[in-house]
Legacy VTK file of the C-alpha trace (Angstrom):
# vtk DataFile Version 3.0
C-alpha trace
ASCII
DATASET POLYDATA
POINTS 53 float
19.298 22.618 7.633
17.331 24.217 10.448
14.374 22.656 12.234
12.117 25.249 10.637
13.268 24.199 7.169
12.538 20.528 7.948
9.048 21.432 9.157
8.379 23.188 5.850
9.525 20.101 3.915
7.270 17.793 5.936
4.059 19.734 5.302
1.588 18.538 2.692
1.630 21.879 0.874
5.405 21.924 0.419
6.569 21.168 -3.110
8.640 18.014 -3.565
9.087 15.415 -0.853
6.987 15.151 2.297
6.210 12.369 4.744
2.459 12.788 4.180
2.844 12.599 0.391
5.079 9.528 0.720
2.611 7.783 3.063
-0.248 8.515 0.647
1.790 7.081 -2.229
2.556 3.915 -0.225
-1.131 3.505 0.680
-2.066 3.628 -3.008
0.237 0.720 -3.944
-1.555 -2.458 -5.035
1.473 -4.624 -4.239
2.731 -5.740 -0.842
4.765 -3.106 0.936
7.198 -4.262 3.583
7.867 -1.508 6.095
10.770 -1.207 8.478
9.665 1.602 10.790
11.793 0.617 13.737
15.382 -0.330 14.383
15.644 -4.109 14.218
18.388 -6.696 14.064
19.239 -7.954 10.590
17.981 -11.445 11.493
14.552 -10.046 12.380
14.341 -8.166 9.079
15.414 -11.204 7.082
12.733 -13.236 8.852
10.076 -10.680 7.864
11.238 -10.773 4.251
11.249 -14.575 4.111
7.719 -14.692 5.588
6.518 -12.292 2.906
7.947 -14.236 0.000
LINES 1 54
53 0 1 2 3 4 5 6 7 8 9 10 11 12 13 14 15 16 17 18 19 20 21 22 23 24 25 26 27 28 29 30 31 32 33 34 35 36 37 38 39 40 41 42 43 44 45 46 47 48 49 50 51 52
């Protein structure tokens, strides 16, 4: 897929999936949402999960 095609997918007006639509959906959740936005060691992720529960 070309860069242009990815840009079309990531716009709010594009049908189907988009980062903006996904972020809006996550923000509307009433439950806890655990995000992993960066590359982390497994131990660090497990620690975050254990702290949450």
